[in-house]
N, C-alpha and C positions, 0 to 999 in steps of 0.2 A: 108211467114217468122215465127219464131221461134227459139225460143234464150234462153237459158240451159243459165244455171248457175250450177255452183258448189260447195258444200261448203263441210266444214266438214272436208277435206286429217287431217293427224300428222304425228307427231310418235307416233309410245305406243312400250310397253312393249308385249310377247310374249304370249298370252293370258289373254290377253287387247281386251277391245271394243271401234265403235270407231263407231254415222252417220250419214253418206250421205244425205247430199240434194242437192237436184236440182228444180229448181224454172226456172219453163217457162210463158216464156212473148214470145206474137205480139196473129197470130194466132190460141192463147188455140186450138181454139174452132174443131180444124182439124188437131189434134193427137188419133191417137189412140194406138198404143204399146206403150210400154217408156223401155231398163232396165238401165243397168248396161254391160259397158265390161271392161278387166282391158290389163295393158299390162305394163310386165315387161319388161329388159333393155337385149335385145337381142334375146325378142318372142313378139312371131304372138300374137295381138292384141286379147283377145274369152269375148268369152261372158260366166259374170258373173251371171244375173238376168234378167227373162224380166218380166210384169202384162202390159195383154190386161185392153183395156177402160174398162170391163165388168171382171176384178178382179181374170185373170186366170194366175195361174202365175207357170213357173221356172225354175230350178235352172241346172250349174253347176254344175257336178257326188262331183266337192272338193270341197262345200261350201253349199254340202244340211244340213242344220244339223244346222250352224251359224252363219249362212247368214241366211237376213228374205228382202225383199221386200216389197213397200208398198205406196198406194198412196190416196194423198188428190188431186181429183180432186175438187174441191173449190175450191181452194189454184193455184193449175193446181203445185202441186213438188211431186214425186217422194221420194223418200225412201231408206236405206240400211243401215242396221243395224245391221251388224257386230260382234261375238261375237267368242268368241274361237280363237281371232288373233292371226294365223302364222306367223313366218319370212317370209314364202313360198308365201303369204296375200302379200306381198310389191309388189307393182306394181305404177303406175300410176291410174286412174279408172274414167276412163270419160262417162259423161250422154246420153243417144242418146232418142232419137226418131221419132218413127213410123207414118212417118199421113198421109191418106186417101189419097188414092190417088197415092202411091208411094216412097215422097220424106222421105230426111231422113237428121236430121239432130243431129248436133254430137256438146258439151260442150269439154271449154274449157281443162278439166279435172284439179283431185285434187291429189295429190301424199299421198299414202299411202306406211308410211314406217314402219315392226313390228322388233324391237328388239333382237331379245337371249338368 
């Protein structure tokens, strides 16, 4: 079992920045990749960024150059630094963990609202 707790969401003006954090606990030794997804009202949940256990990253085209995902394995924490935020980035952001063996877990989500 793995528990994921997100923090760092909030309200920010367009052009501003936020940093999301996701702290993992439990069987953290079994975590492979971690990532951030988001879901806006009326839309499907989509991948924002992911990072492998070795540090390889991938990003949605819509956030490339603005968002940076990073991982501190010693703290079992993954971060999402979001710069140059746009109103279309408004969504609930969810932390996700893929475990070796195929199981995955989700955090409870944190709201990010970008005002124009």
